[in-house]
N, C-alpha and C positions, 0 to 999 in steps of 0.2 A: 921296553913298552912304554907308549906315552901316556902321561896322567890322565887321568878321567876327570875330568872338570865337568860339572853340571851347572846349569842356570835356572833357578826357581825364580821365575818372573811373577810379579803380581803388583797390585796397586797397594795392598797391604795397609789399608785404609777402613779399620786398623788391622793389625796382624790379629788373628785368632788363635783358639787353642787346635782348630783343624789346620791350620799353616803350620803350627810349632810341633804337631804331631807329624805330618809329612816330612818336615824339615829333618827332626831328628832321627826318625827311621831312616831316612837316606844316607846319613852320615857313613853307614857301612859300605854302601854301594860305590862311593865316588872317593877321590884323593881330595879333591876341593869342591865346594859347593858354594856358588855365588848367589845371593840372595838380591835379586835384580830387582829394584823398586822403579816401576815405570813411571815415566812422568807422561803425562798427554795433555796437551792445551786445551783440548775441546772437552775435555771430563772437568765435572766439578767435584772437587775431593772436600770430604767433611773436615780432614786435618791437613795442615800443611806439611809439605814433604820432611820438613826438617824432624817435625814431631814424628813421623810414622818411622822415618829412619831411626830417631833415637829409639823408639819402642823396639825395633827389629836388633839395634844393636845390642840394647840390653839384656834382651831375651836371648842372646847369643855371645854374651862375651866371654864365655868359659870354653868356647869352641874355637880352637886354633884353625880347624879345617873350613871355616866359614868365613866369608868375606861378604861385606853388604855396599852395593853399588847402586847408585840410580843412574837410568839411563832414559834415552828417547829415542824412538823409532822402532823398527821392525826388531823383534827378538832374535830371530835369525841372524840378522847384520851384527846385533851386539853379540851372539855365540861365536860368530866368526872373527870379531875383532879382537876380542879376549883368547880365542883358541879354546872354546869349549864345544865339545863334540854331543853334548847331551842336554836336553831340556827335560827338566822333572815338572809334573805336573800331579796334581792331586785330584782323585775323584771322588765325589759323595754319592752319586745316583746315576742312573742310566743317562738322563738328561746332561748331565757335565760330559759323559762319554762322546754322546752325540756331537757336543760342540767341539770339543777337544779334537775328534776325529777328521773334521772338517780342516781345522786349522794344521794338524799334523801333515796331511796331504798337500795342502799349500805350503807348508814350509819344506817338504821335500821336494817339490817341485822347484822351489826357489834355491834350493841348496844343493841339488843333486844328489841327494841322499846323503850328504855329509853329517848332517845332525840328525841324531836319533832323539825321539821322545821317550821317556820312560814314565808310566803311570804307577802310581801307587794308591791302594784305596784308603781312605781316612778311615781311621779306627771308628767302631760303632759307635761308641760314646759320643765322638765328635762329628759324627756325620749330618747332623743337621744345623750345624753352625755355618754361616756364611758371614762376611764383612757387610752386607746389605743388612743382614737380620741384627747383627750387632749395631750397626749405625741406628736403626730403626729403635732398637731398645734405649740407647744413648738418647735419643731426641725424644723419648717419650718418658724420660727419666726412671728408666727401669734398671734392676741390677745386672750390668755388664759383666762384672767381675768373673763370673763362671764361664764365661765365653771367652775369655782372653786370657793372655800370659799377664803375671802379676806387674811385669813392666809398663802395660796400659793403665796409666793412672790418670785420671782426669782432675784429680782433686789437688796436681801441682799446680 
């Protein structure tokens, strides 16, 4: 049986406890999990790629099934390049589902159904957390520590 490799794509600007929840729960489903940090030259990130990558690597340094890679371009092309047959996505609410549904249908068209998307619902205690909310809390000097893994430390 071929190895079950999943890609969990995102900007992780910054990684949140919602991301962490989805990733750790997905470990039992896949042989390997690639956390794919997207680079989009048209997007303004709050944190540089190296810092985002460091936070993700620190959060999962104890998990041998996880690899962190940055990529650019279409996620399905990245999956094809590395031999991943699954894309992992987290859902917080119905709006997330509607947005993700359109992407799934597009990806199926582009890959002739060779890549499957797997959705996990974020746990209820983390369902309100998004990177954009965390960035807003940080910008306004709020306590962000309860929303992100301990690896996200802006005091360094």
